[in-house]
Residue frames as qw, qx, qy, qz and C-alpha x, y, z in Angstrom:
[[0.557, 0.718, 0.327, 0.259, 106.30, 82.80, 98.37],
 [0.494, -0.290, 0.090, 0.815, 108.82, 85.30, 97.10],
 [0.198, 0.686, 0.044, -0.698, 108.47, 88.70, 95.38],
 [0.114, 0.287, -0.718, -0.624, 108.97, 86.91, 92.02],
 [0.293, 0.319, 0.890, -0.143, 105.82, 84.99, 92.48],
 [0.035, 0.285, 0.590, 0.754, 103.29, 85.67, 89.81],
 [0.271, -0.728, -0.629, 0.027, 100.68, 86.60, 92.41],
 [0.300, -0.554, -0.099, 0.770, 102.56, 89.76, 93.22],
 [0.356, 0.767, 0.438, 0.306, 101.23, 92.78, 91.20],
 [0.351, -0.215, -0.062, 0.909, 102.42, 96.34, 90.53],
 [0.147, 0.859, 0.478, 0.111, 100.35, 99.44, 90.24],
 [0.429, -0.020, 0.061, 0.901, 101.48, 102.92, 89.28],
 [0.102, 0.896, 0.409, -0.142, 100.09, 106.42, 89.46],
 [0.481, -0.075, 0.264, 0.833, 101.56, 109.20, 87.22],
 [0.201, 0.875, 0.234, -0.372, 100.55, 112.77, 86.61],
 [0.720, 0.259, 0.325, 0.556, 102.01, 113.42, 83.15],
 [0.113, -0.559, -0.005, 0.821, 101.50, 117.21, 83.04],
 [0.585, 0.671, 0.410, -0.198, 99.06, 118.29, 80.26],
 [0.316, 0.888, -0.244, -0.230, 101.66, 120.36, 78.30],
 [0.962, 0.116, 0.125, 0.212, 103.63, 117.87, 76.41],
 [0.570, 0.631, -0.101, 0.517, 106.08, 120.53, 75.20],
 [0.427, -0.881, 0.156, -0.132, 106.92, 121.79, 78.72],
 [0.633, -0.572, 0.443, 0.276, 110.72, 121.59, 79.20],
 [0.262, 0.670, -0.586, -0.372, 113.47, 121.03, 76.71],
 [0.031, -0.235, 0.960, 0.147, 113.92, 117.90, 74.78],
 [0.525, -0.139, -0.658, -0.522, 111.49, 115.06, 74.24],
 [0.397, -0.279, 0.585, -0.650, 109.44, 114.88, 77.48],
 [0.889, 0.023, 0.006, -0.457, 107.01, 112.38, 76.09],
 [0.755, 0.313, -0.572, 0.075, 109.91, 109.97, 75.46],
 [0.031, 0.396, -0.674, 0.622, 110.98, 110.53, 79.09],
 [0.684, -0.123, 0.284, -0.661, 107.58, 109.65, 80.27],
 [0.924, 0.169, -0.233, -0.253, 107.34, 106.50, 78.21],
 [0.537, 0.400, -0.687, 0.284, 110.83, 105.40, 79.32],
 [0.291, -0.305, 0.616, -0.665, 109.71, 105.53, 82.99],
 [0.838, 0.023, 0.131, -0.529, 106.72, 103.39, 82.21],
 [0.805, 0.369, -0.462, -0.046, 108.92, 100.92, 80.27],
 [0.199, 0.467, -0.740, 0.440, 111.36, 100.67, 83.16],
 [0.438, -0.131, 0.654, -0.603, 108.57, 99.57, 85.52],
 [0.418, -0.048, -0.764, -0.490, 106.04, 97.97, 83.15],
 [0.353, -0.055, 0.648, -0.672, 103.35, 97.91, 85.94],
 [0.136, 0.302, 0.933, 0.139, 100.44, 95.57, 85.60],
 [0.037, 0.849, 0.509, 0.135, 98.02, 98.45, 85.96],
 [0.346, -0.206, -0.134, 0.905, 98.64, 102.24, 85.92],
 [0.078, 0.862, 0.499, -0.044, 96.60, 105.37, 86.16],
 [0.401, 0.124, 0.105, 0.901, 97.50, 108.66, 84.59],
 [0.016, 0.822, 0.429, -0.373, 96.30, 112.15, 85.22],
 [0.107, 0.787, -0.164, -0.585, 96.34, 115.25, 83.00],
 [0.439, -0.038, 0.780, 0.445, 96.51, 112.89, 80.11],
 [0.377, 0.527, -0.060, -0.759, 95.21, 114.98, 77.21],
 [0.854, 0.453, 0.162, -0.196, 94.00, 113.50, 73.93],
 [0.481, 0.742, -0.464, 0.051, 97.48, 113.97, 72.56],
 [0.244, -0.491, 0.799, -0.247, 99.06, 112.08, 75.55],
 [0.797, 0.070, 0.514, -0.310, 96.53, 109.33, 75.11],
 [0.790, 0.593, -0.128, -0.087, 97.61, 108.86, 71.40],
 [0.200, 0.706, -0.660, 0.160, 101.13, 108.68, 72.45],
 [0.447, -0.315, 0.780, -0.305, 100.60, 106.10, 75.21],
 [0.857, 0.226, 0.381, -0.261, 98.29, 103.89, 73.06],
 [0.709, 0.635, -0.297, -0.074, 100.74, 104.00, 70.16],
 [0.122, 0.641, -0.718, 0.241, 103.64, 103.10, 72.38],
 [0.217, -0.190, 0.869, -0.402, 101.91, 100.61, 74.67],
 [0.737, 0.123, -0.011, -0.664, 98.71, 99.53, 72.89],
 [0.676, 0.232, -0.681, -0.158, 100.14, 96.13, 72.07],
 [0.353, 0.046, -0.807, 0.471, 100.69, 95.44, 75.84],
 [0.045, 0.261, 0.607, -0.749, 98.01, 97.43, 77.56],
 [0.037, -0.666, -0.652, -0.360, 94.26, 98.00, 77.21],
 [0.086, 0.030, -0.245, 0.965, 93.18, 101.52, 78.08],
 [0.134, -0.648, -0.749, -0.039, 89.97, 102.67, 79.69],
 [0.145, -0.613, -0.331, 0.703, 88.41, 106.10, 80.16],
 [0.301, 0.755, 0.383, 0.439, 87.10, 109.24, 78.47],
 [0.270, 0.306, -0.192, 0.893, 88.05, 112.83, 78.87],
 [0.088, -0.386, -0.635, 0.664, 86.53, 114.86, 81.64],
 [0.296, 0.327, -0.084, -0.894, 84.74, 116.93, 79.02],
 [0.778, 0.302, 0.401, -0.377, 82.95, 113.82, 77.63],
 [0.694, 0.158, 0.622, 0.327, 83.11, 111.81, 74.47],
 [0.402, 0.857, 0.299, 0.123, 82.30, 114.81, 72.38],
 [0.022, 0.938, -0.324, 0.119, 85.56, 116.49, 73.49],
 [0.973, -0.053, -0.112, 0.194, 88.29, 113.86, 73.24],
 [0.518, 0.535, -0.286, 0.603, 91.13, 116.31, 73.49],
 [0.470, -0.759, 0.106, -0.438, 90.26, 116.96, 77.09],
 [0.019, -0.515, 0.799, -0.310, 92.12, 115.54, 80.14],
 [0.820, -0.143, -0.524, -0.182, 91.72, 111.81, 80.94],
 [0.424, -0.553, 0.641, -0.322, 92.16, 110.04, 84.20],
 [0.795, 0.274, -0.452, -0.297, 92.77, 106.89, 82.26],
 [0.733, -0.375, 0.563, -0.066, 93.55, 103.39, 83.45],
 [0.584, 0.492, -0.606, -0.223, 95.87, 100.99, 81.57],
 [0.761, -0.328, 0.532, -0.176, 96.05, 97.31, 82.43],
 [0.112, -0.433, 0.830, 0.335, 98.12, 94.46, 81.01],
 [0.795, 0.220, -0.277, -0.492, 96.52, 92.48, 78.13],
 [0.707, 0.151, -0.690, 0.031, 96.51, 88.73, 78.90],
 [0.157, 0.121, -0.736, 0.647, 96.81, 89.32, 82.66],
 [0.252, 0.274, 0.565, -0.736, 93.28, 90.51, 83.28],
 [0.051, 0.469, 0.762, 0.444, 89.83, 90.23, 81.99],
 [0.121, -0.095, 0.139, -0.978, 87.64, 93.34, 82.16],
 [0.030, -0.420, -0.893, 0.159, 84.48, 92.64, 83.96],
 [0.021, 0.903, 0.428, 0.032, 83.11, 96.21, 84.21],
 [0.473, -0.139, 0.014, 0.870, 84.55, 99.64, 83.58],
 [0.097, 0.845, 0.421, 0.317, 83.62, 103.31, 82.93],
 [0.284, 0.176, -0.206, 0.920, 84.05, 106.87, 83.86],
 [0.252, -0.758, -0.601, 0.036, 82.00, 108.81, 86.40],
 [0.134, 0.631, -0.059, 0.762, 81.82, 112.47, 87.15],
 [0.374, -0.224, -0.675, 0.595, 82.35, 113.57, 90.67],
 [0.256, -0.119, 0.013, -0.959, 79.13, 115.31, 91.12],
 [0.515, 0.148, 0.641, -0.549, 75.47, 114.62, 91.86],
 [0.809, 0.480, 0.033, -0.337, 75.00, 113.58, 88.13],
 [0.533, -0.499, 0.632, 0.260, 77.82, 111.09, 87.86],
 [0.648, 0.271, 0.669, 0.242, 76.76, 109.72, 84.50],
 [0.368, 0.852, 0.283, 0.243, 76.82, 113.08, 82.70],
 [0.483, 0.290, -0.165, 0.810, 79.61, 115.73, 82.13],
 [0.366, -0.860, -0.191, -0.300, 79.20, 117.91, 85.29],
 [0.443, 0.247, -0.496, 0.704, 81.06, 119.39, 88.26],
 [0.360, -0.685, -0.522, 0.358, 80.51, 120.70, 91.70],
 [0.121, 0.969, 0.182, 0.118, 80.01, 124.46, 91.93],
 [0.416, -0.852, 0.250, 0.197, 83.34, 125.05, 93.61],
 [0.752, -0.095, 0.504, 0.415, 85.38, 123.21, 90.97],
 [0.074, 0.616, -0.368, -0.692, 87.22, 124.95, 88.10],
 [0.367, 0.274, -0.757, -0.466, 86.74, 121.96, 85.82],
 [0.920, -0.118, -0.132, -0.351, 84.70, 118.67, 85.69],
 [0.156, -0.535, 0.817, -0.150, 86.46, 116.09, 87.73],
 [0.851, 0.096, -0.340, -0.389, 86.20, 112.30, 87.14],
 [0.514, -0.400, 0.756, -0.059, 87.07, 108.83, 88.23],
 [0.705, 0.323, -0.533, -0.338, 87.79, 106.05, 85.90],
 [0.589, -0.362, 0.668, -0.275, 87.36, 102.50, 87.17],
 [0.627, 0.281, -0.666, -0.291, 87.92, 98.96, 86.09],
 [0.811, -0.274, 0.425, -0.293, 86.72, 95.73, 87.71],
 [0.491, 0.551, -0.651, -0.179, 89.30, 93.29, 86.58],
 [0.947, -0.199, 0.188, -0.167, 89.55, 89.56, 86.88],
 [0.175, -0.660, 0.705, 0.191, 93.02, 88.04, 86.96],
 [0.731, 0.349, -0.449, -0.377, 93.25, 85.49, 84.22],
 [0.320, 0.369, -0.851, 0.192, 95.43, 83.10, 86.14],
 [0.140, -0.114, -0.908, 0.378, 92.94, 82.46, 88.97],
 [0.201, -0.626, -0.642, -0.393, 89.79, 84.45, 88.59],
 [0.361, -0.528, -0.425, 0.640, 90.51, 86.82, 91.53],
 [0.174, 0.828, 0.350, 0.401, 88.96, 90.24, 91.10],
 [0.419, -0.289, -0.172, 0.843, 90.44, 93.67, 91.77],
 [0.170, 0.913, 0.370, 0.033, 88.73, 97.08, 91.57],
 [0.506, -0.102, 0.049, 0.855, 91.17, 99.70, 90.17],
 [0.070, 0.928, 0.366, 0.022, 90.02, 103.27, 90.36],
 [0.511, -0.015, 0.057, 0.858, 91.93, 106.34, 89.22],
 [0.042, -0.903, -0.427, 0.017, 91.12, 109.91, 89.89],
 [0.389, 0.225, -0.042, 0.892, 92.33, 113.57, 89.74],
 [0.201, -0.760, -0.544, 0.294, 90.73, 116.00, 92.33],
 [0.161, 0.939, 0.134, 0.273, 90.34, 119.80, 91.96],
 [0.644, 0.073, -0.248, 0.721, 93.39, 121.87, 92.65],
 [0.020, 0.563, 0.002, 0.826, 91.79, 125.27, 93.63],
 [0.468, -0.482, 0.263, -0.692, 89.64, 124.74, 96.80],
 [0.010, -0.123, 0.955, -0.268, 89.46, 122.27, 99.53],
 [0.583, 0.207, 0.399, -0.677, 85.65, 122.55, 99.56],
 [0.704, 0.419, -0.359, -0.447, 85.56, 121.16, 96.06],
 [0.343, 0.350, -0.868, 0.082, 87.91, 118.24, 97.02],
 [0.275, -0.063, 0.782, -0.556, 85.79, 117.39, 99.91],
 [0.698, 0.330, 0.158, -0.616, 82.70, 117.22, 97.88],
 [0.648, 0.477, -0.523, -0.280, 84.40, 115.23, 95.14],
 [0.126, 0.269, -0.927, 0.228, 85.85, 112.74, 97.60],
 [0.527, 0.107, 0.576, -0.616, 82.35, 112.24, 98.96],
 [0.788, 0.414, -0.101, -0.444, 81.10, 111.22, 95.46],
 [0.386, 0.481, -0.787, 0.014, 84.25, 109.07, 95.00],
 [0.123, -0.165, 0.890, -0.407, 83.55, 107.16, 98.22],
 [0.679, 0.227, 0.346, -0.607, 79.86, 106.82, 97.43],
 [0.701, 0.461, -0.446, -0.311, 80.93, 105.04, 94.25],
 [0.306, 0.393, -0.846, 0.193, 83.38, 102.78, 96.00],
 [0.498, -0.191, 0.596, -0.600, 80.81, 101.82, 98.64],
 [0.884, 0.202, -0.001, -0.422, 79.23, 99.40, 96.21],
 [0.776, 0.440, -0.446, 0.069, 82.54, 97.48, 95.86],
 [0.323, -0.690, 0.548, -0.346, 83.87, 96.99, 99.47],
 [0.920, -0.161, 0.336, -0.122, 83.66, 93.22, 99.06],
 [0.847, 0.439, 0.017, 0.300, 86.56, 93.24, 96.59],
 [0.597, -0.322, 0.061, 0.732, 90.27, 94.33, 96.82],
 [0.234, 0.955, 0.182, 0.017, 90.44, 98.02, 95.93],
 [0.570, -0.142, 0.106, 0.803, 93.43, 99.86, 94.48],
 [0.124, 0.946, 0.297, -0.037, 92.71, 103.67, 94.34],
 [0.580, -0.060, 0.148, 0.799, 95.33, 105.81, 92.57],
 [0.231, 0.823, 0.389, 0.345, 95.52, 109.45, 91.74],
 [0.247, 0.255, -0.147, 0.923, 96.47, 113.06, 92.16],
 [0.283, -0.689, -0.658, 0.117, 94.35, 114.19, 95.18],
 [0.143, 0.670, 0.016, 0.728, 95.84, 117.72, 95.26],
 [0.561, -0.721, 0.064, -0.402, 95.91, 117.31, 99.05],
 [0.193, 0.468, -0.779, 0.369, 98.41, 116.51, 101.74],
 [0.429, -0.145, -0.891, 0.038, 97.75, 113.62, 104.14],
 [0.120, -0.237, -0.695, 0.668, 96.32, 115.49, 107.07],
 [0.305, 0.048, -0.137, -0.941, 93.61, 117.39, 105.17],
 [0.621, 0.097, 0.457, -0.629, 89.90, 116.48, 105.29],
 [0.774, 0.368, -0.282, -0.431, 89.58, 114.78, 101.97],
 [0.449, 0.364, -0.806, 0.131, 92.47, 112.34, 102.68],
 [0.250, -0.131, 0.755, -0.591, 91.03, 111.71, 106.17],
 [0.747, 0.210, 0.085, -0.625, 87.71, 110.85, 104.50],
 [0.706, 0.381, -0.570, -0.177, 89.31, 108.26, 102.35],
 [0.232, 0.283, -0.853, 0.373, 91.11, 106.72, 105.30],
 [0.427, -0.031, 0.583, -0.690, 87.89, 106.72, 107.51],
 [0.795, 0.248, -0.186, -0.521, 86.20, 104.90, 104.70],
 [0.913, -0.204, 0.352, -0.009, 88.65, 102.04, 105.17],
 [0.775, 0.538, -0.095, 0.317, 91.37, 102.63, 102.61],
 [0.617, -0.677, 0.141, 0.375, 94.99, 103.11, 103.67],
 [0.271, 0.877, -0.381, -0.111, 97.88, 105.09, 102.11],
 [0.968, 0.122, -0.164, 0.147, 100.11, 102.25, 100.86],
 [0.396, 0.634, -0.436, 0.501, 103.23, 104.15, 101.86],
 [0.430, -0.567, 0.412, -0.569, 102.29, 103.71, 105.53],
 [0.882, -0.167, 0.340, -0.280, 101.92, 99.90, 105.42],
 [0.750, 0.541, -0.381, 0.005, 104.59, 98.83, 102.88],
 [0.916, -0.291, -0.011, 0.278, 107.22, 96.34, 104.13],
 [0.512, -0.186, 0.191, 0.817, 109.79, 98.55, 102.38],
 [0.181, 0.906, 0.377, -0.061, 109.21, 102.12, 101.38],
 [0.433, 0.018, 0.100, 0.895, 111.11, 104.88, 99.46],
 [0.010, -0.859, -0.500, 0.109, 109.14, 107.97, 100.47],
 [0.242, -0.195, 0.042, 0.950, 109.57, 111.54, 99.33],
 [0.344, 0.531, 0.230, -0.740, 107.38, 114.33, 98.07],
 [0.576, 0.290, 0.722, 0.251, 105.51, 113.52, 94.85],
 [0.358, 0.884, 0.235, 0.188, 104.85, 116.95, 93.34],
 [0.679, -0.290, 0.062, 0.672, 108.16, 118.52, 92.60],
 [0.240, 0.935, 0.080, -0.249, 107.53, 121.23, 90.03],
 [0.772, 0.541, -0.147, 0.299, 110.60, 119.87, 88.20],
 [0.074, -0.772, 0.489, -0.399, 112.65, 120.81, 91.37],
 [0.625, 0.079, -0.757, 0.173, 114.52, 118.01, 93.11],
 [0.220, -0.097, -0.655, 0.716, 114.07, 119.57, 96.55],
 [0.329, 0.101, 0.279, -0.896, 110.88, 120.63, 98.43],
 [0.450, -0.114, -0.664, -0.587, 107.37, 119.98, 97.15],
 [0.570, -0.147, 0.484, -0.647, 104.48, 118.09, 98.67],
 [0.068, 0.027, 0.991, 0.113, 103.07, 114.69, 98.61],
 [0.508, 0.256, 0.168, -0.805, 99.65, 114.74, 96.80],
 [0.666, 0.244, -0.571, -0.414, 99.76, 111.59, 94.77],
 [0.535, -0.319, 0.663, -0.415, 98.59, 108.38, 96.36],
 [0.539, 0.029, -0.791, -0.287, 98.01, 104.73, 96.09],
 [0.507, -0.260, 0.512, -0.643, 95.32, 103.75, 98.62],
 [0.487, 0.000, -0.852, -0.192, 94.23, 100.09, 99.19],
 [0.761, -0.483, 0.010, -0.434, 91.82, 98.27, 101.66],
 [0.018, 0.603, -0.760, 0.243, 94.46, 96.88, 103.98],
 [0.703, -0.131, 0.615, -0.332, 92.24, 93.97, 105.16],
 [0.879, 0.390, 0.262, -0.077, 92.35, 92.52, 101.58],
 [0.678, 0.662, -0.163, 0.275, 95.71, 93.74, 100.18],
 [0.704, -0.556, 0.105, 0.429, 99.31, 93.46, 101.39],
 [0.348, 0.919, -0.179, 0.051, 101.85, 96.01, 100.25],
 [0.889, -0.069, -0.025, 0.451, 105.44, 94.65, 99.81],
 [0.453, -0.238, 0.056, 0.857, 107.04, 97.87, 98.65],
 [0.136, 0.930, 0.317, -0.130, 106.29, 101.47, 97.90],
 [0.567, -0.156, 0.223, 0.777, 108.52, 103.74, 95.77],
 [0.268, 0.910, 0.087, -0.302, 108.43, 107.32, 94.49],
 [0.757, 0.231, 0.287, 0.540, 110.48, 107.41, 91.23],
 [0.052, -0.957, -0.026, 0.283, 112.45, 110.54, 91.41],
 [0.607, -0.215, 0.453, 0.616, 115.25, 109.77, 88.98],
 [0.274, 0.683, -0.213, -0.643, 115.96, 111.94, 85.95],
 [0.783, 0.308, 0.515, 0.162, 115.67, 110.51, 82.52],
 [0.573, 0.479, 0.268, 0.609, 118.15, 111.88, 79.90],
 [0.346, 0.103, -0.177, 0.916, 119.07, 114.71, 82.08],
 [0.308, -0.219, 0.070, -0.923, 115.66, 115.97, 83.11],
 [0.338, 0.118, 0.801, -0.480, 112.52, 114.88, 85.02],
 [0.097, 0.316, 0.844, 0.422, 109.69, 113.36, 82.94],
 [0.237, -0.727, -0.499, -0.408, 106.94, 115.47, 84.67],
 [0.138, -0.577, 0.319, -0.739, 106.35, 117.96, 87.48],
 [0.805, -0.375, 0.204, -0.412, 105.06, 115.02, 89.39],
 [0.006, -0.392, 0.920, 0.016, 107.05, 111.88, 90.37],
 [0.749, -0.092, -0.503, -0.421, 105.26, 108.62, 89.59],
 [0.451, -0.420, 0.672, -0.411, 104.52, 106.25, 92.44],
 [0.654, 0.178, -0.694, -0.242, 104.78, 102.51, 92.23],
 [0.588, -0.372, 0.588, -0.412, 103.59, 99.85, 94.67],
 [0.410, 0.127, -0.890, -0.155, 104.03, 96.04, 94.66],
 [0.541, -0.177, 0.461, -0.681, 101.16, 94.21, 96.29],
 [0.291, -0.064, -0.922, -0.249, 99.12, 90.98, 96.43],
 [0.658, -0.401, -0.199, -0.606, 95.62, 90.00, 97.50],
 [0.332, -0.496, 0.689, -0.412, 95.80, 88.62, 101.06],
 [0.910, 0.023, 0.282, -0.303, 93.82, 85.48, 100.26],
 [0.777, 0.510, -0.361, 0.068, 96.89, 84.49, 98.14],
 [0.134, -0.677, 0.666, -0.284, 99.06, 84.19, 101.21]]
């Protein structure tokens, strides 16, 4: 098989930055341009306010189905989403939803140390071409304390433990660098940072603060390596129309289910 085979899939994670008006010019157009340049089969967004969700669904609604509610619940749709978008016609949605990263995952809630409720959005997807299933999960962990992130990661992994028999793609802004406890927890659970196993990789820091130099890597695409092969990993650090689309660089991976080999 070659990389043009239809069994190869692309996933993207992209923190959009909640403030659409940040920076000069039309930042929303720059964000949409990046997505259009890649056209991933699935992508997860973070800091996607209600306004961002309207922009994305208006621009991409004919091509993508979206999943998720705001972290403040259905009664507050202007809050931030950790939404998932997947290609219409490529997948069938078997199961999906949003869970809060707390001990009451089905209600708007948070751990004590977190400044905001934090969520995961998930979709169990069946590929239309062959019926193979993929669990896609997208999240955004707390930015203020490591204690909160560790607790939120524990709730995230508890949720994932019910799906270890299917290929898992976990994307998100983890607000943590790779050697810290919450990332180690994900790896000890059995998920691998795709940048470390890709056949080809363009690595660089993923949070730039609109600065081309410096920053840290806090955005990840994790997979269960026993079930998924990563062909390439890429941080998209190019400017669009003279500026960066967001203070985070999107990350894209190309992968396939190992049973397809």
